[in-house]
C-alpha positions in Angstrom: -17.0 -14.3 -4.9 -20.6 -13.4 -4.4 -22.1 -9.9 -4.2 -23.3 -9.7 -0.6 -26.5 -8.0 0.5 -26.0 -4.5 1.9 -27.8 -3.9 5.3 -29.9 -0.8 5.0 -31.8 1.3 7.5 -30.6 3.5 10.3 -32.0 1.3 13.0 -30.5 -2.1 12.0 -28.8 -3.6 15.1 -25.7 -4.7 13.2 -25.2 -1.1 12.0 -25.7 0.3 15.5 -23.4 -2.1 17.4 -19.7 -1.8 18.1 -17.7 -4.5 16.1 -15.4 -7.0 17.7 -11.6 -7.0 16.7 -10.3 -9.6 14.4 -8.0 -11.9 16.4 -6.5 -13.9 13.4 -6.5 -13.4 9.7 -8.4 -16.7 8.7 -9.6 -18.0 5.4 -13.1 -16.6 6.4 -11.7 -13.1 6.9 -9.8 -13.2 3.6 -13.0 -14.4 1.9 -15.0 -11.6 3.6 -12.5 -9.0 2.3 -12.8 -10.3 -1.3 -16.6 -10.5 -1.0 -16.7 -6.9 0.3 -14.5 -5.7 -2.5 -16.8 -7.3 -5.1 -19.9 -5.9 -3.3 -18.4 -2.4 -3.0 -17.6 -2.3 -6.7 -21.0 -3.8 -7.7 -22.8 -1.1 -5.7 -20.5 1.7 -7.0 -19.3 2.5 -3.5 -16.0 4.0 -2.5 -15.9 2.3 1.0 -17.6 -0.6 2.8 -17.4 -1.7 6.4 -18.1 -5.3 7.5 -21.3 -4.4 9.5 -22.8 -3.1 6.2 -22.8 -6.7 5.0 -24.0 -8.1 8.3 -20.6 -9.0 9.8 -19.8 -7.4 13.3 -16.0 -7.5 12.8 -13.6 -4.6 12.5 -12.8 -4.8 8.8 -13.1 -2.0 6.2 -12.3 -1.8 2.5 -12.1 1.2 0.2 -11.0 2.5 -3.2 -11.5 5.8 -4.8 -11.2 6.2 -8.6 -12.5 9.7 -9.4 -12.6 10.9 -13.0 -10.2 13.7 -13.9 -6.4 13.8 -13.7 -6.3 16.3 -10.9 -8.2 14.2 -8.4 -6.5 11.9 -6.0 -6.9 8.2 -6.8 -6.8 5.8 -3.8 -6.0 2.1 -4.6 -8.0 -0.7 -3.1 -7.1 -0.9 0.5 -8.0 -3.2 3.4 -7.8 -2.1 7.0 -8.4 -4.6 9.8 -8.8 -3.4 13.3 -8.2 0.2 12.3 -7.4 2.8 15.0 -7.4 6.5 14.2 -4.9 7.9 16.7 -4.5 11.5 15.4 -6.9 14.0 14.0 -6.1 17.4 12.5 -7.7 20.4 14.0 -8.7 21.6 10.6 -12.2 20.4 9.8 -13.8 20.3 6.4 -17.5 20.0 5.6 -18.4 17.8 2.6 -21.6 16.2 1.3 -21.8 12.4 2.2 -23.9 9.5 1.5 -23.8 5.8 2.5 -24.7 2.5 0.8 -26.6 1.5 4.0 -28.7 4.8 3.8 -29.1 4.9 0.0 -31.8 7.7 -0.1 -30.0 10.1 2.3 -27.3 12.7 2.0 -25.9 15.4 4.2 -23.0 17.7 4.7 -20.7 16.3 7.4 -17.8 18.1 9.1 -14.7 15.8 9.6 -11.0 16.3 10.2 -9.1 17.1 7.1 -6.2 14.8 8.0 -5.7 11.7 10.2 -3.2 9.0 11.2 -4.4 5.5 11.3 -2.9 2.1 12.1 -4.2 -1.4 11.8 -3.5 -4.5 9.7 -3.8 -5.4 6.0 -5.3 -8.7 4.8 -2.0 -10.5 5.2 -1.9 -9.5 8.9 0.9 -7.1 8.3 0.8 -3.9 10.5 0.2 -0.7 8.7 0.4 2.9 9.9 -0.1 5.9 7.6 -1.4 9.4 7.2 -4.4 10.3 5.1 -5.9 13.6 4.1 -8.7 15.0 2.1 -11.1 12.4 0.6 -8.8 9.6 1.8 -9.2 10.7 5.4 -12.9 11.2 5.0 -13.5 7.6 3.6 -11.5 6.1 6.5 -13.4 8.2 9.1 -16.8 7.3 7.6 -16.0 3.6 7.5 -14.4 3.4 10.9 -17.6 5.1 12.3 -19.5 2.1 11.0 -17.3 -0.2 13.2 -18.4 1.8 16.2 -22.1 1.8 15.3 -22.1 5.4 14.1 -23.8 6.6 10.9 -23.1 9.8 9.1 -26.6 11.1 9.9 -25.7 11.0 13.6 -23.6 14.1 13.0 -26.5 16.0 11.5 -29.7 17.7 12.8 -32.8 16.2 11.2 -33.3 19.4 9.1 -29.8 18.9 7.6 -30.6 15.4 6.1 -31.6 15.5 2.5 -33.8 12.8 1.1 -32.9 12.0 -2.5 -35.9 11.9 -4.8 -36.5 9.1 -7.2 -35.1 10.2 -10.5 -37.4 7.9 -12.5 -40.5 9.9 -11.7 
């Protein structure tokens, strides 16, 4: 399972295009999922969408393992053809970043809770609620499937450029 290259830059066509649905769970889709998992871990990410590795299909993976016993851990999860069909009215603003925009950060307002449905990597239908960081990760990654980046929610003055820590 190779580490895939992450597509970077806000104007990359694959990052700005709407992805096509997965029709069948093939060996290629299963391999993509495993390669995305390895790539996400290698890059210390908490989520990854297929367009971030150059694939225009509706596949996301995520896993959240924060330090501290009071923080919610989210096991490795695959969502194929995810559809968010309910959003809470409560919105929370939190600082976000993205593997495809490695030098940028910004505070993005997103719904606190969602309901999502889709398929797992075996093709089994899934439908569940997510809140807090879990909801935020799904919202961020599903945005990628629709060609939306977190910076699209921000005014230019709200985008922070991270400075090189080696200097």
